[in-house]
C-alpha positions in Angstrom: 49.1 93.9 110.4 49.4 97.7 109.5 51.6 98.2 112.6 54.1 95.7 111.3 54.4 97.6 107.9 54.9 100.9 109.7 57.6 99.3 111.8 59.4 97.9 108.8 59.2 101.2 107.0 60.5 103.0 110.2 63.3 100.5 110.5 64.4 101.0 106.9 64.2 104.7 107.2 66.3 104.7 110.4 68.8 102.4 108.7 69.1 104.8 105.8 69.5 107.8 108.1 72.2 105.9 110.0 74.1 105.0 106.7 73.8 108.6 105.5 75.2 109.9 108.8 78.1 107.4 108.7 78.9 108.4 105.1 78.8 112.1 106.0 81.1 111.6 109.0 83.6 109.7 106.7 83.4 112.4 104.0 83.8 115.1 106.6 86.9 113.4 108.0 88.4 113.2 104.5 87.6 116.9 103.9 89.3 117.8 107.1 92.3 115.8 106.1 92.5 117.5 102.8 92.0 121.0 104.3 94.7 120.2 106.9 97.1 119.1 104.3 96.5 122.1 102.0 97.0 124.4 105.0 100.3 122.6 105.9 101.7 123.2 102.4 100.2 126.7 102.2 98.0 126.0 99.1 94.5 127.6 98.7 92.7 125.6 96.0 89.2 124.4 95.1 88.3 120.8 94.1 86.9 119.7 90.8 83.2 118.7 90.9 84.1 115.1 91.9 86.3 116.2 94.8 89.7 115.8 93.1 92.2 118.6 93.5 94.6 119.2 90.6 97.0 122.0 91.4 99.6 123.5 89.2 102.8 123.9 91.2 105.1 124.5 88.3 107.9 127.1 88.8 106.7 130.3 87.1 109.8 130.5 84.9 109.3 127.0 83.4 108.0 126.8 79.8 105.0 124.4 79.7 104.0 122.5 76.7 100.5 123.0 75.1 99.4 119.5 74.3 97.3 117.4 76.7 98.1 113.7 76.7 96.0 111.5 74.5 95.6 107.7 74.6 98.8 106.1 73.3 101.1 109.1 74.1 104.4 108.3 75.9 104.8 110.3 79.1 108.1 110.2 81.1 107.0 111.2 84.6 108.6 112.0 88.0 106.0 110.9 90.6 105.9 110.7 94.3 102.8 109.5 96.1 102.0 109.6 99.8 99.2 109.7 102.4 97.8 113.2 103.1 97.4 112.3 106.8 101.0 110.9 107.1 103.3 112.5 104.5 106.1 110.3 105.8 104.3 107.2 104.4 105.6 107.3 100.8 104.3 104.4 98.6 105.6 105.5 95.2 108.9 107.4 94.6 109.8 107.6 90.9 111.8 110.8 91.0 113.9 112.4 88.2 116.7 110.0 89.0 114.5 107.0 88.1 111.5 108.4 86.2 108.5 106.3 85.2 107.6 105.8 81.5 103.9 105.6 80.9 101.8 105.0 77.8 98.8 107.2 78.6 95.5 105.4 78.7 96.9 101.9 78.2 97.7 101.1 81.8 95.2 100.5 84.6 95.3 103.2 87.2 93.1 104.7 89.9 90.5 107.2 88.7 92.3 110.1 90.5 95.5 109.6 88.4 93.6 109.0 85.2 91.7 112.2 85.6 94.6 114.2 87.1 97.1 113.3 84.4 94.7 114.4 81.7 95.6 118.0 82.8 99.3 117.7 82.7 101.6 119.2 80.0 105.3 118.7 79.3 107.5 120.4 81.9 104.5 120.9 84.2 104.3 119.9 87.8 101.0 119.0 89.4 99.9 118.2 92.9 96.9 115.8 92.7 95.0 115.3 95.9 92.5 112.4 95.8 89.7 111.6 98.1 89.5 107.9 98.8 86.5 107.4 96.5 88.8 108.2 93.5 91.6 106.0 94.8 91.2 102.7 96.7 88.1 103.5 98.7 87.5 101.1 101.6 90.3 98.6 100.4 93.7 98.3 102.1 96.4 98.3 99.5 99.9 97.7 100.8 100.8 100.5 103.3 97.6 102.4 102.2 94.9 102.1 104.8 91.2 102.1 103.8 89.6 105.4 103.2 92.9 107.3 102.7 93.3 110.6 101.0 96.3 110.3 98.7 98.7 113.0 97.4 100.6 112.7 94.1 103.4 115.1 93.2 103.8 114.6 89.4 106.1 116.2 86.9 105.9 115.5 83.2 109.5 115.4 82.0 108.7 114.5 78.5 105.6 114.0 76.4 105.9 112.2 73.0 102.6 112.4 71.1 101.6 109.4 68.9 100.8 111.6 65.8 97.1 111.8 66.0 94.4 114.2 64.9 92.5 114.3 68.2 95.2 116.3 70.0 93.6 118.5 72.6 95.5 121.8 73.1 95.7 123.9 76.2 92.7 126.3 76.5 90.7 124.4 73.9 
């Protein structure tokens, strides 16, 4: 009987090691995709603790607003979204000719955009690079394959606060 218990423990331990190795390989592939993309656009940046990249790509002559968006604020955004591995696969293209109006915090969105947009200010342009865990993960969504690294080029054209006391200012 003790041999059987040892075998089950060994089997479970082996399975755990296998899953860890698979996850590490998938994560490494995503990191390689992100580093390759950053190199192709000549950007040197570090991720936030959760792996999200939020990079200010605003022209240095642009005057940026100071208020961060709060729930209920209206943001008029130019947004283009594509796969980091295949930048020709564009799945959202709401540019300045047809911007998107968003009531911040009231519309469902992937965690990467929810977090990334919390950093944006009026007249600011951000490049948000999302690992799959903060996007659609293992799900296929339209042209987006499972485990895809996504890139969002976002510009806040206009920010209309809702008149609140919990406004967070830049550098607070």
